[in-house]
DOKEPA-546656 format. One record per residue (C-alpha): y negated, x negated, z negated; residue in one letter. Coordinates in steps of 0.2 Angstrom, whole numbers, plus 5000, padded with zeros to 4 digits. Layout:
<sites>
YXZA...
</sites>
This chain:
<sites>
499248434940M497948364927S498348404909S496748494906W497148604921K498848644915S498148684898L496848804905L498148894916L499448904902R498248954888I499049104878G500749074885D502249014875K502548844884C502848664882S500948624885E500548704868Y502148644859S502848824859S501448884847S500949064850S499349064839E497849094850F496748994839K497848834841D497848864860H495948874861I495648724850E496948614860T496148674877C494348654871Y494748474865G495548424881A494048494891L492748414880R493548244883R493548274902E491848354903L490748204906E491648144921H492548294928S491248434925S491148474944N493048504944D493148604928I491848724931L492548804947P494348794940F493848884924L493049024934L494549034945Q495649054930C494549184923A494549284939E496349274943Q497149284925L495949414919P497149464904H496649294897K494849324898I494549334879P495349164878L494249084892Y492749164885G492949084868T493348914876V491648934885V490848974869G491448814861L490948714876L489248794874N489048704858L489448534866E488548554883D487248694885E486848634903D488648644909F488848824901V487148874909K487948824926K489448934922I488249084919V487249044935E488849024945N489549194938T487849274943Q487949214961T489849264962S489349434955Y487949464967Q489049414982E490449534976A489149674975L488549634992D490249635000S490949774990G492349664982N492849794969C494149684959D492949544958R491549654952I492649734939R493349564932I491749474932L490949614922M492349594909R492049404909F490149434906L490549554892T491749424884V490349284886L489249394877M490449414862C490549224862S488649204860K488549134878V487649274886L486149374878Q486749554874P485149614882A485549534898S487249624899L486349794895V485249754910V486749734921V487449904915F485749994918E485549914935T487349984940L486950154932L485250174940S486050144957S487450264953A486250404948A485150374964T486750384975T487250554969V485450624969D485450744983E483650714987E483550524986K485250474988G486850504998N488150604988P489450575001S489550394993W489950454976Q491550344976A490350194975C489350274961A490950324951D491550144953F489950064946Y490050184931V491950154929T491549964928C490349994914I491550094904L492949984907S492049834899C491749924882L493449894875P493049704876W491349714869G490849884863G490949824845A489749674847E488549784858L488549914844G488049784831E486849684841Q485949804852V486349974845P484850064853E485149994870E486950034871I486650204865E485350224879R486750164892V487950294884M486650434886V486350384904G488250384908I488350564900Q486850614911A487650544927Y489250634923L488250794922S487550784940I489050704949R490350814957R492050824949H493250744961T494850824965S496250724973D497550864976S497950794993G498450624984L499450704970S501150644967F501850814964F501350974973E501251074957D499850954952D498651044963E497251124953P497251314952G496651454942G495451414927D496251254923L495251104929V496050944926E494950794921K494750664935D494950474932F493150444927L493050594915E494650544907D494050364905L492350434897W493350534885E494450384880R492850284877I492050414866Q493650424855V493550234854L491750234849S492050364836S493450254829N492250104827G492750014843W494449964836K495649914850V497349844846E497749794864S496149674866V496349504857P494749454849R494949264847P493049234846H493149304828L494149154822S492649034828F491249154824E490449034811A490348894825Q489949004840L488349084831V487548914833A487648914852G486248954863K486349124872S485849114890H485049234901E485849314916F484849314932G484349474940P485549574951I485349714964S486549844971C486649864990P485850014998E487150145003Q487050215021P485850355024D486550535026L486950575044P485450655053S486450815057T487350855041I489050935045S490650955036A491450825048V490050695046A489950715027Y491850705026G491950545037K490650455026Q491550515010K493150455017H492350285022E491650265004A493350304996E494150175007L492850045002K492850094983Y494650164980P495150234964Q496250094957R497750204951T498250374948R499350404933R501150454935L501750534919N503550514921I504150524903F503750654890P502450614877A503850594864S504650454873K503150344878T502550214866E501350284852D499750214860L497950254857Q497150334872P496150174876I497650054873D498550144887R497050114899F496849924893V498749894896V498649974913E497249864917E498249714912Y499749764922L498749804938L497849644937D499449544935V500149644950L498649604960L498349424957F500249364956L500849464971N501449304980G502449244964C503649384959R504449274945K502749234938E502249414940C503649474930A503449334917S501649384914F502049574914M503249554899V502149434890G500449534889L499349494873P499749654864V500549684847P501649834853F503049874865R502549954882Y504149964893E503850144897Y502050124901L502549974912M503750074922A502550214924E501250094930T502350014943I503050174949F501250244951S500850094962Q502450104972L502150294975L500250284976L499450394990L498950375004P499750195003Q500250074989P499149914987P500549804993F502149825003K503449934993P504649784994I503549694982Y503749824968Y505649824972T505649644968L504549654952V505649794945I507249684949M506449534940D505949644925L507649714923C508349534922K506949474911A507149624899L509049664901P509149754884G507649874887A507049894905F508549944915P508750094903A506850134906V507050124925V508650234924A507650364914G506250354926A507450394941V508250534932R506550614927A505850594945L507550664952F507350824941D505650854949K506050794966I505750974973A503950954969D503750774973L502650744988D503650705004M502950535007E503350484989C505050554991R505350445006T504750294997R505850334981L507350354992I507050185000L506650094984W508150174974F509450124988S508749944989H508649934970H510549984968L511049864982S510449724970N511449784956F513149814964Q512749994969F513150044951I512550214946W513250354936P513450474951W514450594941E512850654933E512250714950W513950784957A513250954954Y512150944969V513650984980L513551164973D511751174979L511351234997P511251095009N509351115010W509051084991A507950934989P509050854976Q510550864987R509550795002V508950654990F510750604986V511250615004Q509850505010E510050374996V511950365001L511450345019E510250205016R511550115005E512750115019V511450035030R511249895016L513149875014S514549955023Y515450125022W516950085012D515949984999K514850144996I516250254995K517050144982Q515350154972S515450344970I517350344964E516750424948N516150574959A517350564974P516750734980A515050654984L515950574999E515450745008E513650675008L514050505015L513550485033P515050485046P516050325046K516350325064G515550205076G514750245093P515050405102N515350345119F515750485131K516550375144Y517750275133S519450235141L520250195124E520550365117D521850415130G520850565136G520650635154E519950505166R518550585176T517550515191E516150485178Q517350365168H517650275184A515750255188I515450195170S516850065172A516050005188E514349985181I515049895166S515949775177N514449735187K513449705171V514749595164K514749505181G512949465178R512349565193Q510449585193T509449745188A508949765207H510849765212E511249895199I509750005205I510349995223S512050055217L511350205208I510150255222E511450235236E513050295228N512850375211I511250485212Y511550565229P513350615224A513050665206H511250715203G510050665189L510950725173E512550635176V511750485183T510650465168L512050505156S513250385163V512050235165V511250255148V512850275139Q513650125148T512150015145L512050065126L513950035124D513749855131I512349825119G513249915104S514049755096K512449695088S510549705088F510449555099T511649625112H510549785112L508949675115I509849575129T510349735138V508649805137L507849645143E508949625158R509249805163Y507749895156G507149915174Q508650015178V508250135164I506350135169A506850185187K507950335181I506750395168C504950365175P504150525167D504050615151Q505450745155D506750615159K506250505144Q506650655133V508350665141M508550475138L508150495120I509450635119A510750515126E510350385114V510450505099S512150575106S512850395108Y512350345090W512550515082K513550435068N512250305065N510450355061A509950175059Q510550125077M509750275084T508050235076S508250045081I508650085099A507250215102I506050095093D506549955105R506450065120M504650115115M504249925113G504849895131Y503850045137R505450135143L504950275132I503250345128S502650405111N502350575118L504150585124A504750545106I503550685099V504350805112R506050755107W505750765088V505150945091F506650995101S507651145094P509051045088E507950925078N506851065072I508351135063E508550965054Q506750955047F507251005029H508950935028I508850755036S507650615037D508350565054R507050645066P505550605054W506050415053E505950415072I504350505072L503550385059R504050235068N503250295085A501650345076V501650185066S501950075082K500550165091T499350135076Y499849955073N499449915092R497649985088I497549885072T498149725081D496849745095L495449775083R495949615074K495949515091E494249585096I493549535079S494149365082S493549355100L491849415095K491749265083K492349155097G491049225109V489649175096I490348995094S490548975113A488749035116E488148915104E489148775111A488548815129A486748825123S486848655115K487748575130A486448655142K485048595131A485748415130A485948415149L484148475152E483448345140A484348205149A483848265166E481948275161S481948105153K481047965163L482047795164T481547635172L482747575186V482247405193E480547425186G480247595194E480147755183P481547875188V481848055182L483548075173G484547965161E485947845165N486947925179P488647905170V488047995155R487148125165L488748165174K489748175158R488448295151L488448405167K490348415165T490248465147Q488948595151A490048665165E491548675154K490648755140A489948885152E491648915159E492348935141E490949065137E491349165153V493249155149S493049215131I491849355137H493149415150D494549415137S493449515125L493049645139Q494949655143A495349685125K494049815123E494649905138A496449895131L495749965114L494850105123A496450145132R497450135116A496250245107L496350375121D498250365120E498150385101N497050545103E498250615115V499750575103L498950655088F498450815098L500150825104S500850795086L499750935078Y500051055092K501851045090N501751055071F500651215074S501851295086N503351275075V502451325059L501651475067V503351535072E504051515054R502751525041L502651695032P501151805033D499751735022A499651895012S501451855006R501151675002A499451595002G499951434993T501451314992L501951384975Q501951564982A502951504996L504251444984K504251604975S504651714990I506551694989H506551694970G505951584956D505151424962S506551324954M508051404945A508951244941V509151244922D508151084917L507851144899E508350974892E507550864905S505850874898S506550794882T507650674890M508250534879E508550364887V508750264872D510650214874D511050044883E511350124900N509850234900G511050394900R510350554892P511050574875K511250764878K512550764892S511950844908Q513450804919L514050914933N515051024922G513551084913S512551114930K513951184941A513251354939S511451304944N510651384959I509251324970Y508251484973N507151434987V507751505003G508151395018E506751465029K505451435014E506151265011Q505951225030W504151275029C503851175013L504651015020S503751025037T502051065028L502450915017G502650805032Y501050875040V500150815025K500950645025A500450605043F498650675041S498350575025R499050415031Q498050415048Y496550505041A495350365048S496050385066E495950575064D494050555060Y493850445075I494750575086T493550705079L
</sites>
């Protein structure tokens, strides 16, 4: 890498490129000097690279802005090109709805204004353009209020720039910035307050009564007002341009070209709640709220930050997570080295957990956040592990109120996290859960974490990890392996079914074909023993042959799937098949899930059969005490949805291919027609048509191009037919899913007069949570292991009681899963509607 590139990338970091100096002024001077020397013959390389750095390392934007300001003194034309390129990129981002790019480029423009590169009036025009578009959007007569998410995003972008340039705007264009602030206040008065109760981390966060919690934009506006009243002083935003103010003031300030906001879709011709809701959902998907704050720690424990500093540090952390998602080590390194003069470990933990648990889904796969937390624990061994431990304890204390989807993600993250730290955890603190009923959320949480740990290790290792709380062995999953009904090793009674199983096993091991096995079943087994015995013996035997490993299972299903398909051709028999799989692997939830998932993949089991089995009486009784049926249902719905997603991607790719093929065919045809119509002289006589050899080649090319076009059109039609079929199947699946949810809930939910809300449902059997958590709200996590200073071990909690009854907890858990499925697949629900 060129030295100037390295200097641009590493500016602001403690690194060898800057001789380990940590002074921003030294870094800027060094970087500027290197760029100035290269400017004459590398300007075409420097310009795009500098803009790329500013966009992808946005926490360094004040440094890049100052470097550009100094370059403006050296080469005004070069910097003018930077401004013009930024304007082009910004307009493209607006047109495409690239939220992250819009937000970051606005911050870059603000910093360029601070460095005297951009005229303040030009920046105000950008603000007013966005504000005008936002106000028009929420206007019920002129706009489309269902797209308020876009309008809110534009206003959020304006406000989020002010910590970086509010002071300069207030000094240089006080009247104009005041006009913008008044305009924002006017916008806030006409927009609708947004409630995201369906996306809350905790069920008790849902608004009720007279208390109306501020939404994200209202909260940010309040923070900016406090900042304005404090003279725009922000500790978390470096202001390196002030060190060069005497020089920068001599530079020429450039104008920023005009921009325009894209028009929003018109309101639907027939306004209905469904049509409005669909557009609102579409807008929220395109312009999502970037984060939802998860306040894990009590105010006394979080760093003593000004309101605006919390917002700025969150922006830094989210930007690093966004742009360095492929480089976990670099990500952790940048997260611990933000340009702020205070500690922020607690805020960093809250921000990462808020992303991991973000609803309806996190920006990246949960494994990414798992790796980042691991690397941060290693990068800050004296501080961050204790903070993470404190976060786990705080979330555990509120687990009964945590959203079901968040609860599942927390279980998966925590078990994986512990597997990377030798499964070490002070389980004795949670041993008291054994005194709680088996449906209590805290007890279920510990049980599910231990079950997931066994999957990631082995039973004896996990038993050893809980030696400080040996009683928790009760919550470990069964140690035994497969539950083979027809085993000959236990010395039990040998029945005719045992003999049939042994015969099938010998034939399979003797490499007999699926057709031969089917013949044996149809001629000998089925007529003599009937469906139930035949299905049980065949399925259990094949599962036992494939039980040694995942590869063995796949091999058996590939070779003898036809046998299973022959016995279980319809939904009723497939439900029986799933029951046999569950019985065989009753001691291993993971293998149950894998086997059913693979069978669905081989089309041996339908998604509707899985739904029916999940809602069978024996599984319904587990809804509130085990994740086992829910995991299988999640996999089935996800597999169906992923097939639709894949088909849509393939169709999109084919549509592009069709356009290319049509253009190629058109060109080939035009070339052939031109050649055929051309007069050439043959032996002095004019003849229609070009050289016969070339003509033949062109004809062949035209025919091939036409065939390719027809082939791609046929492929597209086939994929569209598959998509239509998949969408129909998906609709049937969701109708079945919600019908089953409705049936079981109608049977068990109390009368609405007794419980109209979730909170009231919890109170039917007693207080919503009688577990004594007096000290949890003031939890101390300062000691080196993150343990609370005030002991809360099982001795002090042995007498605690979970006062939500089993029936009420069943309703709460099931309603939680209804919400989780509805939220995750809302887009498909709207399509179905």
